[in-house]
FIVEX-670746 format. One record per atom (N, C-alpha, C): residue number from 1; atom name; x, y, z. Coordinates in nm, 4 decimals. Layout:
N
<pos:NUM&site:CA&u:X&v:Y&w:Z> $
...
//
This chain:
143
<pos:1&site:N&u:6.0008&v:12.3193&w:9.0441> $
<pos:1&site:CA&u:6.0406&v:12.2714&w:9.1840> $
<pos:1&site:C&u:6.1827&v:12.2816&w:9.1938> $
<pos:2&site:N&u:6.2298&v:12.3331&w:9.2900> $
<pos:2&site:CA&u:6.3835&v:12.3414&w:9.3563> $
<pos:2&site:C&u:6.4124&v:12.2295&w:9.4779> $
<pos:3&site:N&u:6.4605&v:12.1147&w:9.4284> $
<pos:3&site:CA&u:6.4857&v:12.0013&w:9.5493> $
<pos:3&site:C&u:6.5876&v:12.0570&w:9.6354> $
<pos:4&site:N&u:6.6103&v:11.9668&w:9.7449> $
<pos:4&site:CA&u:6.6764&v:11.9798&w:9.8209> $
<pos:4&site:C&u:6.8361&v:11.9907&w:9.7932> $
<pos:5&site:N&u:6.8876&v:11.9046&w:9.6974> $
<pos:5&site:CA&u:7.0150&v:11.8923&w:9.6347> $
<pos:5&site:C&u:7.0395&v:12.0273&w:9.5780> $
<pos:6&site:N&u:6.9374&v:12.1027&w:9.5068> $
<pos:6&site:CA&u:6.9643&v:12.2236&w:9.4450> $
<pos:6&site:C&u:6.9918&v:12.3301&w:9.5709> $
<pos:7&site:N&u:6.8566&v:12.3293&w:9.6525> $
<pos:7&site:CA&u:6.8933&v:12.4235&w:9.7717> $
<pos:7&site:C&u:7.0244&v:12.4245&w:9.8197> $
<pos:8&site:N&u:7.0997&v:12.3155&w:9.8443> $
<pos:8&site:CA&u:7.2032&v:12.3051&w:9.9189> $
<pos:8&site:C&u:7.3147&v:12.3276&w:9.8332> $
<pos:9&site:N&u:7.2984&v:12.3349&w:9.6955> $
<pos:9&site:CA&u:7.3889&v:12.3966&w:9.6095> $
<pos:9&site:C&u:7.4007&v:12.5460&w:9.6219> $
<pos:10&site:N&u:7.2901&v:12.6275&w:9.6549> $
<pos:10&site:CA&u:7.2444&v:12.7709&w:9.6503> $
<pos:10&site:C&u:7.2819&v:12.8274&w:9.7771> $
<pos:11&site:N&u:7.2008&v:12.7634&w:9.9071> $
<pos:11&site:CA&u:7.2627&v:12.8612&w:10.0028> $
<pos:11&site:C&u:7.3440&v:12.7512&w:10.0850> $
<pos:12&site:N&u:7.4138&v:12.7988&w:10.1948> $
<pos:12&site:CA&u:7.5218&v:12.7340&w:10.2833> $
<pos:12&site:C&u:7.4751&v:12.6664&w:10.3984> $
<pos:13&site:N&u:7.3407&v:12.6671&w:10.4158> $
<pos:13&site:CA&u:7.2995&v:12.6033&w:10.5279> $
<pos:13&site:C&u:7.2777&v:12.4786&w:10.5294> $
<pos:14&site:N&u:7.3192&v:12.4062&w:10.6637> $
<pos:14&site:CA&u:7.3051&v:12.2542&w:10.6532> $
<pos:14&site:C&u:7.2501&v:12.2252&w:10.7844> $
<pos:15&site:N&u:7.2195&v:12.0715&w:10.7903> $
<pos:15&site:CA&u:7.1559&v:12.0228&w:10.9307> $
<pos:15&site:C&u:7.2474&v:12.0808&w:11.0223> $
<pos:16&site:N&u:7.2174&v:12.1272&w:11.1571> $
<pos:16&site:CA&u:7.0405&v:12.1392&w:11.1810> $
<pos:16&site:C&u:6.9873&v:12.2686&w:11.1505> $
<pos:17&site:N&u:7.0532&v:12.3507&w:11.0813> $
<pos:17&site:CA&u:7.0055&v:12.4900&w:11.0492> $
<pos:17&site:C&u:6.9450&v:12.5080&w:10.9213> $
<pos:18&site:N&u:6.9093&v:12.4019&w:10.8302> $
<pos:18&site:CA&u:6.8490&v:12.4061&w:10.7095> $
<pos:18&site:C&u:6.7009&v:12.4110&w:10.7350> $
<pos:19&site:N&u:6.6352&v:12.4997&w:10.7039> $
<pos:19&site:CA&u:6.5091&v:12.5240&w:10.7438> $
<pos:19&site:C&u:6.3874&v:12.5171&w:10.6181> $
<pos:20&site:N&u:6.4444&v:12.4781&w:10.5043> $
<pos:20&site:CA&u:6.3625&v:12.4491&w:10.4072> $
<pos:20&site:C&u:6.3784&v:12.3059&w:10.3520> $
<pos:21&site:N&u:6.2903&v:12.2303&w:10.2910> $
<pos:21&site:CA&u:6.3191&v:12.0912&w:10.2164> $
<pos:21&site:C&u:6.3055&v:12.1040&w:10.0808> $
<pos:22&site:N&u:6.2094&v:12.2043&w:10.0248> $
<pos:22&site:CA&u:6.2084&v:12.2110&w:9.8714> $
<pos:22&site:C&u:6.1360&v:12.3496&w:9.8714> $
<pos:23&site:N&u:6.1636&v:12.3997&w:9.7376> $
<pos:23&site:CA&u:6.0842&v:12.5256&w:9.6752> $
<pos:23&site:C&u:5.9787&v:12.4719&w:9.5844> $
<pos:24&site:N&u:5.8627&v:12.4788&w:9.6064> $
<pos:24&site:CA&u:5.7479&v:12.4250&w:9.5149> $
<pos:24&site:C&u:5.6889&v:12.5180&w:9.3936> $
<pos:25&site:N&u:5.6985&v:12.6343&w:9.4028> $
<pos:25&site:CA&u:5.7152&v:12.7287&w:9.3242> $
<pos:25&site:C&u:5.7734&v:12.8661&w:9.3243> $
<pos:26&site:N&u:5.8134&v:12.8996&w:9.1959> $
<pos:26&site:CA&u:5.9294&v:13.0169&w:9.1958> $
<pos:26&site:C&u:5.8946&v:13.1151&w:9.0748> $
<pos:27&site:N&u:5.8526&v:13.2400&w:9.0970> $
<pos:27&site:CA&u:5.8531&v:13.3236&w:8.9795> $
<pos:27&site:C&u:5.9906&v:13.4232&w:9.0217> $
<pos:28&site:N&u:6.0830&v:13.4356&w:8.9047> $
<pos:28&site:CA&u:6.1991&v:13.4778&w:8.9431> $
<pos:28&site:C&u:6.1528&v:13.6172&w:8.9633> $
<pos:29&site:N&u:6.2387&v:13.6965&w:9.0357> $
<pos:29&site:CA&u:6.2315&v:13.8232&w:9.0729> $
<pos:29&site:C&u:6.1076&v:13.8640&w:9.1731> $
<pos:30&site:N&u:5.9897&v:13.7570&w:9.1568> $
<pos:30&site:CA&u:5.8575&v:13.8110&w:9.2301> $
<pos:30&site:C&u:5.8294&v:13.7292&w:9.3342> $
<pos:31&site:N&u:5.8353&v:13.5865&w:9.3479> $
<pos:31&site:CA&u:5.7856&v:13.5389&w:9.4836> $
<pos:31&site:C&u:5.8294&v:13.3798&w:9.4553> $
<pos:32&site:N&u:5.8352&v:13.3030&w:9.5836> $
<pos:32&site:CA&u:5.8873&v:13.1798&w:9.6052> $
<pos:32&site:C&u:5.7724&v:13.1143&w:9.6929> $
<pos:33&site:N&u:5.7551&v:12.9872&w:9.7002> $
<pos:33&site:CA&u:5.7107&v:12.9292&w:9.8007> $
<pos:33&site:C&u:5.7847&v:12.8029&w:9.8539> $
<pos:34&site:N&u:5.8243&v:12.8103&w:9.9767> $
<pos:34&site:CA&u:5.9079&v:12.6940&w:10.0570> $
<pos:34&site:C&u:5.8391&v:12.6118&w:10.1282> $
<pos:35&site:N&u:5.8730&v:12.4653&w:10.1554> $
<pos:35&site:CA&u:5.8242&v:12.3918&w:10.2416> $
<pos:35&site:C&u:5.9262&v:12.3359&w:10.3596> $
<pos:36&site:N&u:5.8759&v:12.3185&w:10.4583> $
<pos:36&site:CA&u:5.9264&v:12.2499&w:10.5503> $
<pos:36&site:C&u:5.8690&v:12.1695&w:10.6375> $
<pos:37&site:N&u:5.9038&v:12.0281&w:10.6426> $
<pos:37&site:CA&u:5.8186&v:11.9556&w:10.7099> $
<pos:37&site:C&u:5.8761&v:11.9137&w:10.8494> $
<pos:38&site:N&u:5.7899&v:11.9589&w:10.9183> $
<pos:38&site:CA&u:5.8357&v:11.9782&w:11.0930> $
<pos:38&site:C&u:5.8273&v:11.8333&w:11.1596> $
<pos:39&site:N&u:5.9417&v:11.7863&w:11.1804> $
<pos:39&site:CA&u:5.9510&v:11.6478&w:11.2573> $
<pos:39&site:C&u:5.9727&v:11.6234&w:11.4302> $
<pos:40&site:N&u:5.9212&v:11.5887&w:11.4845> $
<pos:40&site:CA&u:5.9701&v:11.5494&w:11.6190> $
<pos:40&site:C&u:6.1146&v:11.5380&w:11.6322> $
<pos:41&site:N&u:6.1999&v:11.4933&w:11.5321> $
<pos:41&site:CA&u:6.3232&v:11.4641&w:11.5524> $
<pos:41&site:C&u:6.4191&v:11.6023&w:11.5391> $
<pos:42&site:N&u:6.3449&v:11.7391&w:11.5248> $
<pos:42&site:CA&u:6.4152&v:11.8185&w:11.5216> $
<pos:42&site:C&u:6.5077&v:11.8348&w:11.6359> $
<pos:43&site:N&u:6.6193&v:11.9158&w:11.6183> $
<pos:43&site:CA&u:6.6852&v:11.9000&w:11.7617> $
<pos:43&site:C&u:6.6411&v:12.0193&w:11.8534> $
<pos:44&site:N&u:6.5889&v:12.1229&w:11.7931> $
<pos:44&site:CA&u:6.5489&v:12.2006&w:11.8971> $
<pos:44&site:C&u:6.4273&v:12.1979&w:11.9765> $
<pos:45&site:N&u:6.3532&v:12.0621&w:11.9401> $
<pos:45&site:CA&u:6.2479&v:12.0181&w:12.0099> $
<pos:45&site:C&u:6.2486&v:11.9719&w:12.1835> $
<pos:46&site:N&u:6.4223&v:11.9547&w:12.1732> $
<pos:46&site:CA&u:6.4402&v:11.8865&w:12.3016> $
<pos:46&site:C&u:6.4663&v:11.9987&w:12.4231> $
<pos:47&site:N&u:6.4637&v:12.1156&w:12.3607> $
<pos:47&site:CA&u:6.4927&v:12.2278&w:12.4662> $
<pos:47&site:C&u:6.3785&v:12.3344&w:12.4479> $
<pos:48&site:N&u:6.3014&v:12.3451&w:12.3625> $
<pos:48&site:CA&u:6.1793&v:12.4179&w:12.3350> $
<pos:48&site:C&u:6.0457&v:12.3317&w:12.2858> $
<pos:49&site:N&u:5.9523&v:12.3064&w:12.3757> $
<pos:49&site:CA&u:5.9668&v:12.2696&w:12.5226> $
<pos:49&site:C&u:5.9455&v:12.1419&w:12.5098> $
<pos:50&site:N&u:6.0254&v:12.0562&w:12.5989> $
<pos:50&site:CA&u:6.0198&v:11.9101&w:12.5740> $
<pos:50&site:C&u:5.9035&v:11.8677&w:12.6163> $
<pos:51&site:N&u:5.8057&v:11.8958&w:12.7027> $
<pos:51&site:CA&u:5.6719&v:11.8550&w:12.7310> $
<pos:51&site:C&u:5.5873&v:11.8934&w:12.6305> $
<pos:52&site:N&u:5.5762&v:12.0114&w:12.5470> $
<pos:52&site:CA&u:5.4867&v:12.0822&w:12.4711> $
<pos:52&site:C&u:5.5889&v:12.1509&w:12.3336> $
<pos:53&site:N&u:5.6449&v:12.0378&w:12.2672> $
<pos:53&site:CA&u:5.7127&v:12.1146&w:12.1644> $
<pos:53&site:C&u:5.6539&v:12.2020&w:12.0465> $
<pos:54&site:N&u:5.7284&v:12.3219&w:12.0689> $
<pos:54&site:CA&u:5.6802&v:12.4335&w:11.9717> $
<pos:54&site:C&u:5.7999&v:12.4716&w:11.8890> $
<pos:55&site:N&u:5.7699&v:12.4847&w:11.7708> $
<pos:55&site:CA&u:5.9027&v:12.5373&w:11.6867> $
<pos:55&site:C&u:5.9523&v:12.6825&w:11.7255> $
<pos:56&site:N&u:6.0327&v:12.7193&w:11.7410> $
<pos:56&site:CA&u:6.0965&v:12.8383&w:11.7889> $
<pos:56&site:C&u:6.0527&v:12.9295&w:11.6774> $
<pos:57&site:N&u:5.9674&v:13.0662&w:11.6855> $
<pos:57&site:CA&u:5.9414&v:13.1545&w:11.5807> $
<pos:57&site:C&u:6.0636&v:13.2045&w:11.5271> $
<pos:58&site:N&u:6.1651&v:13.2256&w:11.5584> $
<pos:58&site:CA&u:6.2926&v:13.2655&w:11.5078> $
<pos:58&site:C&u:6.3232&v:13.1641&w:11.3786> $
<pos:59&site:N&u:6.3025&v:13.0668&w:11.3846> $
<pos:59&site:CA&u:6.3362&v:12.9487&w:11.2924> $
<pos:59&site:C&u:6.2267&v:12.9513&w:11.1858> $
<pos:60&site:N&u:6.1041&v:12.9691&w:11.2024> $
<pos:60&site:CA&u:6.0002&v:13.0156&w:11.1018> $
<pos:60&site:C&u:6.0624&v:13.1129&w:11.0320> $
<pos:61&site:N&u:6.0978&v:13.2354&w:11.0903> $
<pos:61&site:CA&u:6.1357&v:13.3664&w:11.0227> $
<pos:61&site:C&u:6.2696&v:13.3241&w:10.9344> $
<pos:62&site:N&u:6.3520&v:13.2334&w:10.9875> $
<pos:62&site:CA&u:6.4673&v:13.1925&w:10.9270> $
<pos:62&site:C&u:6.4484&v:13.1022&w:10.7974> $
<pos:63&site:N&u:6.3274&v:13.0183&w:10.8165> $
<pos:63&site:CA&u:6.3050&v:12.9411&w:10.6836> $
<pos:63&site:C&u:6.2566&v:13.0123&w:10.5714> $
<pos:64&site:N&u:6.1722&v:13.1502&w:10.6221> $
<pos:64&site:CA&u:6.1317&v:13.2315&w:10.5177> $
<pos:64&site:C&u:6.2510&v:13.3334&w:10.4460> $
<pos:65&site:N&u:6.3420&v:13.3176&w:10.5482> $
<pos:65&site:CA&u:6.4573&v:13.4201&w:10.4728> $
<pos:65&site:C&u:6.5419&v:13.2942&w:10.3687> $
<pos:66&site:N&u:6.5561&v:13.1820&w:10.4076> $
<pos:66&site:CA&u:6.6247&v:13.0746&w:10.3418> $
<pos:66&site:C&u:6.5471&v:13.0441&w:10.2011> $
<pos:67&site:N&u:6.4048&v:13.0698&w:10.1944> $
<pos:67&site:CA&u:6.3282&v:13.0660&w:10.0911> $
<pos:67&site:C&u:6.3394&v:13.2055&w:10.0096> $
<pos:68&site:N&u:6.3654&v:13.3195&w:10.0755> $
<pos:68&site:CA&u:6.3976&v:13.4351&w:9.9826> $
<pos:68&site:C&u:6.5651&v:13.4217&w:9.9300> $
<pos:69&site:N&u:6.6241&v:13.3429&w:9.9877> $
<pos:69&site:CA&u:6.7601&v:13.3267&w:9.9464> $
<pos:69&site:C&u:6.7436&v:13.2589&w:9.7809> $
<pos:70&site:N&u:6.6648&v:13.1592&w:9.8100> $
<pos:70&site:CA&u:6.6785&v:13.0749&w:9.6677> $
<pos:70&site:C&u:6.6117&v:13.1416&w:9.5664> $
<pos:71&site:N&u:6.5278&v:13.2519&w:9.6171> $
<pos:71&site:CA&u:6.4530&v:13.3245&w:9.5088> $
<pos:71&site:C&u:6.5333&v:13.4286&w:9.4742> $
<pos:72&site:N&u:6.6262&v:13.4784&w:9.5339> $
<pos:72&site:CA&u:6.7147&v:13.5895&w:9.5137> $
<pos:72&site:C&u:6.8390&v:13.5447&w:9.4048> $
<pos:73&site:N&u:6.9007&v:13.4122&w:9.4342> $
<pos:73&site:CA&u:6.9677&v:13.3250&w:9.3783> $
<pos:73&site:C&u:6.9010&v:13.2882&w:9.2331> $
<pos:74&site:N&u:6.7937&v:13.2366&w:9.2099> $
<pos:74&site:CA&u:6.7387&v:13.2230&w:9.0857> $
<pos:74&site:C&u:6.6831&v:13.3398&w:9.0151> $
<pos:75&site:N&u:6.6970&v:13.4508&w:9.0619> $
<pos:75&site:CA&u:6.6604&v:13.5679&w:9.0012> $
<pos:75&site:C&u:6.7821&v:13.6802&w:8.9583> $
<pos:76&site:N&u:6.9080&v:13.5755&w:8.9541> $
<pos:76&site:CA&u:7.0354&v:13.6792&w:8.9215> $
<pos:76&site:C&u:7.1388&v:13.6941&w:9.0084> $
<pos:77&site:N&u:7.1038&v:13.6331&w:9.1152> $
<pos:77&site:CA&u:7.2245&v:13.6559&w:9.2344> $
<pos:77&site:C&u:7.3209&v:13.5365&w:9.2344> $
<pos:78&site:N&u:7.3285&v:13.4455&w:9.1486> $
<pos:78&site:CA&u:7.3958&v:13.3152&w:9.1186> $
<pos:78&site:C&u:7.5689&v:13.3787&w:9.1875> $
<pos:79&site:N&u:7.5813&v:13.2484&w:9.2532> $
<pos:79&site:CA&u:7.7248&v:13.2519&w:9.3120> $
<pos:79&site:C&u:7.7456&v:13.3692&w:9.4224> $
<pos:80&site:N&u:7.6293&v:13.4463&w:9.4557> $
<pos:80&site:CA&u:7.6384&v:13.5477&w:9.5673> $
<pos:80&site:C&u:7.5860&v:13.4722&w:9.6941> $
<pos:81&site:N&u:7.6145&v:13.5559&w:9.7969> $
<pos:81&site:CA&u:7.5562&v:13.5253&w:9.9315> $
<pos:81&site:C&u:7.4048&v:13.6152&w:9.9770> $
<pos:82&site:N&u:7.3286&v:13.5747&w:10.0346> $
<pos:82&site:CA&u:7.2444&v:13.6894&w:10.0854> $
<pos:82&site:C&u:7.2350&v:13.6810&w:10.2405> $
<pos:83&site:N&u:7.2235&v:13.8062&w:10.2975> $
<pos:83&site:CA&u:7.2330&v:13.8487&w:10.4174> $
<pos:83&site:C&u:7.1202&v:13.9304&w:10.4765> $
<pos:84&site:N&u:7.0815&v:13.8931&w:10.5777> $
<pos:84&site:CA&u:6.9672&v:13.9592&w:10.6825> $
<pos:84&site:C&u:7.0393&v:14.1061&w:10.6852> $
<pos:85&site:N&u:6.9371&v:14.2280&w:10.6886> $
<pos:85&site:CA&u:6.9639&v:14.3387&w:10.7254> $
<pos:85&site:C&u:6.8891&v:14.3850&w:10.8363> $
<pos:86&site:N&u:6.7645&v:14.3528&w:10.8097> $
<pos:86&site:CA&u:6.6432&v:14.3924&w:10.8961> $
<pos:86&site:C&u:6.5382&v:14.2765&w:10.9034> $
<pos:87&site:N&u:6.4715&v:14.2817&w:11.0045> $
<pos:87&site:CA&u:6.3150&v:14.2288&w:11.0259> $
<pos:87&site:C&u:6.2315&v:14.3249&w:11.0938> $
<pos:88&site:N&u:6.1280&v:14.3543&w:11.0276> $
<pos:88&site:CA&u:6.0177&v:14.4111&w:11.0825> $
<pos:88&site:C&u:5.8793&v:14.3500&w:11.0740> $
<pos:89&site:N&u:5.7838&v:14.4030&w:11.1635> $
<pos:89&site:CA&u:5.6582&v:14.3655&w:11.1483> $
<pos:89&site:C&u:5.6129&v:14.2155&w:11.1530> $
<pos:90&site:N&u:5.7045&v:14.1535&w:11.2543> $
<pos:90&site:CA&u:5.6879&v:14.0186&w:11.3014> $
<pos:90&site:C&u:5.5740&v:13.9854&w:11.3783> $
<pos:91&site:N&u:5.5183&v:13.8794&w:11.3230> $
<pos:91&site:CA&u:5.3771&v:13.8614&w:11.3953> $
<pos:91&site:C&u:5.3692&v:13.6807&w:11.3962> $
<pos:92&site:N&u:5.3597&v:13.6565&w:11.5345> $
<pos:92&site:CA&u:5.3460&v:13.4962&w:11.5302> $
<pos:92&site:C&u:5.1954&v:13.4929&w:11.5732> $
<pos:93&site:N&u:5.1165&v:13.3959&w:11.4935> $
<pos:93&site:CA&u:4.9988&v:13.3739&w:11.5089> $
<pos:93&site:C&u:4.9383&v:13.2276&w:11.5948> $
<pos:94&site:N&u:5.0207&v:13.1397&w:11.5599> $
<pos:94&site:CA&u:4.9824&v:13.0025&w:11.5886> $
<pos:94&site:C&u:5.0956&v:12.9154&w:11.6228> $
<pos:95&site:N&u:5.0935&v:12.8382&w:11.6962> $
<pos:95&site:CA&u:5.2200&v:12.7612&w:11.7380> $
<pos:95&site:C&u:5.2320&v:12.6491&w:11.5945> $
<pos:96&site:N&u:5.3667&v:12.6199&w:11.5953> $
<pos:96&site:CA&u:5.3995&v:12.5104&w:11.4773> $
<pos:96&site:C&u:5.4619&v:12.3848&w:11.5666> $
<pos:97&site:N&u:5.4110&v:12.2739&w:11.5454> $
<pos:97&site:CA&u:5.4241&v:12.1562&w:11.6337> $
<pos:97&site:C&u:5.4712&v:12.0752&w:11.5351> $
<pos:98&site:N&u:5.5352&v:11.9571&w:11.6123> $
<pos:98&site:CA&u:5.5928&v:11.8385&w:11.4818> $
<pos:98&site:C&u:5.4591&v:11.7681&w:11.4331> $
<pos:99&site:N&u:5.4802&v:11.7386&w:11.2982> $
<pos:99&site:CA&u:5.3915&v:11.6974&w:11.2078> $
<pos:99&site:C&u:5.3481&v:11.8058&w:11.1381> $
<pos:100&site:N&u:5.3488&v:11.9257&w:11.1634> $
<pos:100&site:CA&u:5.2980&v:12.0142&w:11.0775> $
<pos:100&site:C&u:5.3877&v:12.0276&w:10.9432> $
<pos:101&site:N&u:5.3309&v:12.0832&w:10.8335> $
<pos:101&site:CA&u:5.4039&v:12.1457&w:10.7265> $
<pos:101&site:C&u:5.4106&v:12.2595&w:10.6907> $
<pos:102&site:N&u:5.5132&v:12.3363&w:10.7054> $
<pos:102&site:CA&u:5.5179&v:12.4718&w:10.6887> $
<pos:102&site:C&u:5.5325&v:12.5222&w:10.5525> $
<pos:103&site:N&u:5.4371&v:12.5991&w:10.4971> $
<pos:103&site:CA&u:5.4481&v:12.6474&w:10.3392> $
<pos:103&site:C&u:5.4858&v:12.7993&w:10.3892> $
<pos:104&site:N&u:5.5945&v:12.8406&w:10.3205> $
<pos:104&site:CA&u:5.6802&v:12.9778&w:10.3395> $
<pos:104&site:C&u:5.6540&v:13.0338&w:10.2101> $
<pos:105&site:N&u:5.5845&v:13.1437&w:10.2086> $
<pos:105&site:CA&u:5.5492&v:13.2040&w:10.0940> $
<pos:105&site:C&u:5.6485&v:13.3599&w:10.1171> $
<pos:106&site:N&u:5.6945&v:13.3927&w:10.0129> $
<pos:106&site:CA&u:5.7802&v:13.5258&w:10.0108> $
<pos:106&site:C&u:5.7428&v:13.5773&w:9.8806> $
<pos:107&site:N&u:5.7484&v:13.7108&w:9.8972> $
<pos:107&site:CA&u:5.7420&v:13.7858&w:9.7808> $
<pos:107&site:C&u:5.8351&v:13.9174&w:9.7897> $
<pos:108&site:N&u:5.8827&v:13.9495&w:9.6850> $
<pos:108&site:CA&u:5.9576&v:14.0901&w:9.6654> $
<pos:108&site:C&u:5.8696&v:14.1911&w:9.6537> $
<pos:109&site:N&u:5.8780&v:14.2956&w:9.7539> $
<pos:109&site:CA&u:5.8394&v:14.4242&w:9.7528> $
<pos:109&site:C&u:5.9027&v:14.5239&w:9.6798> $
<pos:110&site:N&u:6.0327&v:14.5148&w:9.6964> $
<pos:110&site:CA&u:6.1189&v:14.5845&w:9.6182> $
<pos:110&site:C&u:6.2455&v:14.5678&w:9.6057> $
<pos:111&site:N&u:6.3179&v:14.6113&w:9.5123> $
<pos:111&site:CA&u:6.4519&v:14.5791&w:9.4814> $
<pos:111&site:C&u:6.5420&v:14.6816&w:9.4480> $
<pos:112&site:N&u:6.6483&v:14.7359&w:9.5280> $
<pos:112&site:CA&u:6.7128&v:14.8586&w:9.4805> $
<pos:112&site:C&u:6.8838&v:14.7838&w:9.4879> $
<pos:113&site:N&u:6.9195&v:14.8352&w:9.3816> $
<pos:113&site:CA&u:7.0564&v:14.7750&w:9.3578> $
<pos:113&site:C&u:7.0741&v:14.6243&w:9.4113> $
<pos:114&site:N&u:7.1604&v:14.6215&w:9.5184> $
<pos:114&site:CA&u:7.1739&v:14.4812&w:9.5984> $
<pos:114&site:C&u:7.0893&v:14.4461&w:9.7221> $
<pos:115&site:N&u:6.9917&v:14.5438&w:9.7163> $
<pos:115&site:CA&u:6.8858&v:14.5206&w:9.8596> $
<pos:115&site:C&u:6.7712&v:14.5059&w:9.8192> $
<pos:116&site:N&u:6.7037&v:14.3860&w:9.8714> $
<pos:116&site:CA&u:6.5870&v:14.3338&w:9.8626> $
<pos:116&site:C&u:6.5033&v:14.3532&w:9.9832> $
<pos:117&site:N&u:6.3793&v:14.3973&w:9.9577> $
<pos:117&site:CA&u:6.2751&v:14.4143&w:10.0581> $
<pos:117&site:C&u:6.1644&v:14.2980&w:10.0377> $
<pos:118&site:N&u:6.1505&v:14.2199&w:10.1335> $
<pos:118&site:CA&u:6.0794&v:14.0859&w:10.1180> $
<pos:118&site:C&u:5.9500&v:14.1060&w:10.2330> $
<pos:119&site:N&u:5.8242&v:14.0418&w:10.1823> $
<pos:119&site:CA&u:5.7452&v:13.9938&w:10.2853> $
<pos:119&site:C&u:5.7131&v:13.8642&w:10.2831> $
<pos:120&site:N&u:5.7059&v:13.8186&w:10.4036> $
<pos:120&site:CA&u:5.6907&v:13.6552&w:10.4245> $
<pos:120&site:C&u:5.5671&v:13.6278&w:10.5046> $
<pos:121&site:N&u:5.4814&v:13.4987&w:10.4765> $
<pos:121&site:CA&u:5.3829&v:13.4383&w:10.5453> $
<pos:121&site:C&u:5.3917&v:13.3186&w:10.5474> $
<pos:122&site:N&u:5.4032&v:13.2407&w:10.6707> $
<pos:122&site:CA&u:5.3968&v:13.0965&w:10.7081> $
<pos:122&site:C&u:5.2591&v:13.0679&w:10.7126> $
<pos:123&site:N&u:5.2204&v:12.9521&w:10.6539> $
<pos:123&site:CA&u:5.1030&v:12.8863&w:10.6757> $
<pos:123&site:C&u:5.1276&v:12.7197&w:10.7262> $
<pos:124&site:N&u:5.0296&v:12.7038&w:10.8148> $
<pos:124&site:CA&u:5.0296&v:12.5469&w:10.8188> $
<pos:124&site:C&u:4.8576&v:12.5056&w:10.7848> $
<pos:125&site:N&u:4.8533&v:12.4263&w:10.7041> $
<pos:125&site:CA&u:4.7222&v:12.3976&w:10.6005> $
<pos:125&site:C&u:4.6847&v:12.5432&w:10.5821> $
<pos:126&site:N&u:4.5571&v:12.5853&w:10.6020> $
<pos:126&site:CA&u:4.5369&v:12.7182&w:10.5722> $
<pos:126&site:C&u:4.5385&v:12.8389&w:10.6429> $
<pos:127&site:N&u:4.5865&v:12.8136&w:10.7687> $
<pos:127&site:CA&u:4.5962&v:12.9014&w:10.8918> $
<pos:127&site:C&u:4.7655&v:12.9992&w:10.8762> $
<pos:128&site:N&u:4.7645&v:13.1275&w:10.8757> $
<pos:128&site:CA&u:4.8690&v:13.1700&w:10.9111> $
<pos:128&site:C&u:4.9178&v:13.1661&w:11.0422> $
<pos:129&site:N&u:5.0508&v:13.1337&w:11.0385> $
<pos:129&site:CA&u:5.1104&v:13.1034&w:11.1720> $
<pos:129&site:C&u:5.2243&v:13.2193&w:11.2074> $
<pos:130&site:N&u:5.2730&v:13.2748&w:11.1147> $
<pos:130&site:CA&u:5.3808&v:13.3947&w:11.1417> $
<pos:130&site:C&u:5.3849&v:13.4680&w:11.0151> $
<pos:131&site:N&u:5.4259&v:13.6028&w:10.9976> $
<pos:131&site:CA&u:5.4346&v:13.6963&w:10.9079> $
<pos:131&site:C&u:5.5506&v:13.7940&w:10.9478> $
<pos:132&site:N&u:5.6083&v:13.8358&w:10.8540> $
<pos:132&site:CA&u:5.7362&v:13.9404&w:10.8763> $
<pos:132&site:C&u:5.7385&v:14.0125&w:10.7296> $
<pos:133&site:N&u:5.8200&v:14.1087&w:10.7499> $
<pos:133&site:CA&u:5.8824&v:14.1899&w:10.6357> $
<pos:133&site:C&u:6.0238&v:14.1747&w:10.6761> $
<pos:134&site:N&u:6.1271&v:14.1696&w:10.5731> $
<pos:134&site:CA&u:6.2671&v:14.1703&w:10.6027> $
<pos:134&site:C&u:6.3356&v:14.2206&w:10.5057> $
<pos:135&site:N&u:6.4406&v:14.2607&w:10.4989> $
<pos:135&site:CA&u:6.5195&v:14.3033&w:10.4025> $
<pos:135&site:C&u:6.6672&v:14.2345&w:10.4012> $
<pos:136&site:N&u:6.7181&v:14.2494&w:10.3076> $
<pos:136&site:CA&u:6.8182&v:14.1278&w:10.2843> $
<pos:136&site:C&u:6.9419&v:14.1972&w:10.1595> $
<pos:137&site:N&u:7.0645&v:14.1809&w:10.1684> $
<pos:137&site:CA&u:7.1766&v:14.2476&w:10.0769> $
<pos:137&site:C&u:7.2176&v:14.1036&w:10.0305> $
<pos:138&site:N&u:7.2465&v:14.1282&w:9.8826> $
<pos:138&site:CA&u:7.2951&v:14.0547&w:9.8099> $
<pos:138&site:C&u:7.4463&v:14.0613&w:9.7864> $
<pos:139&site:N&u:7.5395&v:13.9958&w:9.8179> $
<pos:139&site:CA&u:7.6883&v:14.0419&w:9.8173> $
<pos:139&site:C&u:7.7789&v:13.9128&w:9.7863> $
<pos:140&site:N&u:7.8912&v:13.9693&w:9.7579> $
<pos:140&site:CA&u:7.9921&v:13.8357&w:9.7403> $
<pos:140&site:C&u:7.9997&v:13.7731&w:9.8635> $
<pos:141&site:N&u:8.0233&v:13.6465&w:9.8314> $
<pos:141&site:CA&u:8.0178&v:13.5366&w:9.9548> $
<pos:141&site:C&u:8.1362&v:13.5779&w:10.0601> $
<pos:142&site:N&u:8.2335&v:13.6571&w:10.0223> $
<pos:142&site:CA&u:8.3313&v:13.7085&w:10.1342> $
<pos:142&site:C&u:8.3118&v:13.8475&w:10.1632> $
<pos:143&site:N&u:8.2821&v:13.8725&w:10.2886> $
<pos:143&site:CA&u:8.2572&v:14.0210&w:10.3163> $
<pos:143&site:C&u:8.3513&v:14.0526&w:10.4051> $
//
């Protein structure tokens, strides 16, 4: 398991943009499972939408990307940064609301040099709430 302190030592994101609380399963170079506990205290719920709070889909995708960043780091990218290059095949299936726990499954589809192609699926309980494929580049922290 990768706890929040270790996540913060790996990726640069901080509140309110840190979208994972822990990584509960990690197979180096293959896959990872991140957890995000969704609380009514999240700042985005004040405007999206106050009378019917729904987690913005782009933040669910960001949680997948942060989980993928931890996977890349733990798979040999120590000391590097992971940057989005593209997002494809995005589908949102069900709203995520306060009280939900997101399970963010990411798997490496392929890796060529410093570019990773990943697939991500977000679940609440056993229901798929979002899915996407994305490409990321591992690079020095200063670009």
